[in-house]
ZABAGU-277476 format. One record per residue (C-alpha): x, y, z; residue in three letters. Coordinates in steps of 0.02 Angstrom, whole numbers, padded with zeros to 5 digits, always signed. Layout:
BEGIN
XYZALA ...
! end
This chain:
BEGIN
-00949+01707-02895MET -00949+01805-02732GLU -01032+01744-02573THR -01066+01838-02413LYS -00950+01813-02265LEU -01039+01707-02137THR -01007+01721-01950LYS -00962+01562-01855PRO -01026+01498-01690SER -00964+01569-01526VAL -00901+01392-01490ALA -00738+01446-01573LEU -00697+01539-01413THR -00696+01372-01319GLU -00541+01312-01412ILE -00388+01337-01301PRO -00241+01434-01376PRO -00121+01317-01465GLY -00257+01189-01502TYR -00365+01142-01651LEU -00542+01075-01648ASN -00541+00943-01785ILE -00664+00823-01865MET -00526+00702-01912GLY -00350+00672-01973TYR -00266+00543-02085VAL -00094+00513-02158ASP -00039+00462-02333GLU -00194+00516-02431SER -00174+00519-02620GLU -00340+00602-02664VAL -00324+00770-02575ASN -00180+00852-02666GLY -00013+00808-02747PRO +00090+00666-02678GLY +00050+00576-02516ARG -00024+00696-02391ARG -00082+00710-02214ALA -00258+00782-02213VAL -00330+00882-02068VAL -00518+00912-02069TRP -00560+01054-01950VAL -00726+01059-01859GLN -00849+01198-01898GLY -00924+01280-02051CYS -01076+01396-02052PRO -01111+01382-02239ARG -01201+01213-02236GLU -01187+01197-02426CYS -01313+01081-02509SER -01222+00925-02568GLY -01076+00948-02448CYS -00972+00789-02429PHE -00936+00823-02245ASN -01098+00885-02161PRO -01035+00812-01996GLU -00903+00950-02000SER -01032+01092-01993TRP -01053+01103-01805SER -00933+01217-01711PHE -00956+01118-01550GLU -00798+01039-01480ILE -00768+00872-01566ASN -00584+00826-01550GLN -00460+00947-01473LEU -00279+00918-01520ILE -00125+01022-01481ALA -00038+01099-01631VAL +00129+01031-01568ASP +00059+00855-01552THR -00020+00857-01725LEU +00140+00924-01804ALA +00241+00787-01719GLU +00119+00654-01779ASN +00123+00714-01959ILE +00312+00734-01966LEU +00336+00559-01892SER +00266+00484-02053LYS +00403+00498-02185PRO +00279+00450-02322GLN +00190+00618-02301ASN +00254+00742-02431THR +00129+00878-02388GLY -00024+00920-02285VAL -00198+00975-02337THR -00317+01076-02228PHE -00501+01042-02261SER -00658+01037-02160GLY -00761+01118-02107GLY -00689+01289-02143GLU -00501+01299-02108PRO -00492+01488-02105PHE -00602+01501-01950TRP -00455+01419-01860GLN -00321+01513-01957ALA -00218+01561-01804THR -00184+01382-01750ALA -00167+01319-01930LEU -00036+01453-01965THR +00066+01390-01818ALA +00045+01211-01879LEU +00091+01257-02058ALA +00252+01342-02002ARG +00306+01188-01906LYS +00267+01073-02052LEU +00353+01183-02181LYS +00507+01186-02070ALA +00500+00996-02082GLY +00499+01002-02273GLY +00314+00980-02311LEU +00209+01085-02430ASN +00042+01156-02373ILE -00125+01157-02464MET -00297+01212-02407SER -00476+01204-02464PHE -00590+01350-02415THR -00768+01407-02443GLY -00706+01587-02448PHE -00640+01666-02606THR -00460+01724-02610LEU -00523+01904-02623GLN -00626+01882-02464GLN -00477+01809-02371LEU -00372+01959-02421GLN -00503+02083-02359SER -00514+02168-02189GLU -00671+02068-02148SER -00584+01900-02165ALA -00570+01786-02012PRO -00425+01829-01894PRO -00251+01784-01959ASP -00316+01735-02132SER -00174+01829-02217GLN -00047+01741-02106SER -00114+01571-02158LEU -00120+01622-02340LEU +00065+01668-02329ALA +00106+01488-02280GLU +00006+01404-02419LEU +00079+01326-02575ASP -00093+01288-02651ILE -00267+01356-02616LEU -00432+01289-02683ILE -00558+01427-02651ASP -00745+01456-02661GLY -00895+01364-02587PRO -00964+01206-02664PHE -01118+01253-02765VAL -01221+01100-02806GLU -01302+01178-02960SER -01127+01212-03031LEU -01058+01039-02991ALA -00934+00977-03121ILE -00951+00791-03078ASN -00791+00747-03168SER -00652+00646-03084PRO -00522+00737-03190THR -00566+00907-03117SER -00466+00983-02974LEU -00622+01074-02913VAL -00796+01010-02870SER -00900+01154-02940SER -00860+01276-03080SER -00859+01431-02968ASN -00708+01366-02871GLN -00530+01417-02913GLY -00357+01340-02902VAL -00216+01454-02843HIS -00038+01386-02852VAL +00074+01500-02749PHE +00227+01386-02759ASN +00286+01369-02940PRO +00379+01209-02895GLU +00209+01123-02881LEU +00136+01192-03042ALA +00170+01030-03138ASN +00098+00921-02999GLN -00082+00980-03010MET -00150+00806-03041THR -00195+00677-02913TRP -00305+00524-02897ALA -00466+00623-02884SER -00562+00481-02969ASP -00541+00370-02816GLN -00624+00353-02648ILE -00509+00317-02501GLU -00568+00232-02343ILE -00453+00254-02194HIS -00484+00139-02046ILE -00424+00218-01885LEU -00355+00132-01731LYS -00522+00145-01640ASP -00610+00058-01785GLY -00693+00215-01852SER -00680+00257-02036ARG -00644+00415-02135ILE -00702+00415-02316VAL -00624+00545-02430THR -00598+00578-02615GLY -00711+00598-02766TYR -00822+00480-02864GLN -00972+00512-02975GLY -01072+00659-02905GLY -00981+00664-02738LEU -00855+00798-02696SER -00714+00814-02568LYS 
! end
């Protein structure tokens, strides 16, 4: 199922080079990919899909700016993290900074996974967001395609939330690890007392 490329807000230009605008970040998640993973939710997505699990990530306004170097250091300081997952929001609208982050994390031995509302074909096209191909080159796993509520699978055993989405495993070493605790909801309580809820249960999607 093809969808049109959607332009983001001009607020992207307010992000300083070497920084990411994120909605949130957690370590040691077990419901966002194989193993225990750091998860980075970027801020900003113009699709506004009905049934989206993270509508607070839609706005492109500055939420939390964090330096790529700082985020890489934080993730690599947690030895329980075996990989990192980029979600959102739409990761590929911040592909330049995520590529730099992915390279630092891969050098530290972590594998890289990303969700995206784009299709792989769109990301490989000339009209893709800047540096999309560079980010693709760093990925071990890609889950592509927008969430479509009318095509929702609503099964905790599925790796995707709606039937139009695809799973692309670029690293064959992970091919036998394409199962994770997607039938669980995780609640991460941060140092400031705020909470991040992630995972899958019933009709909810990541």
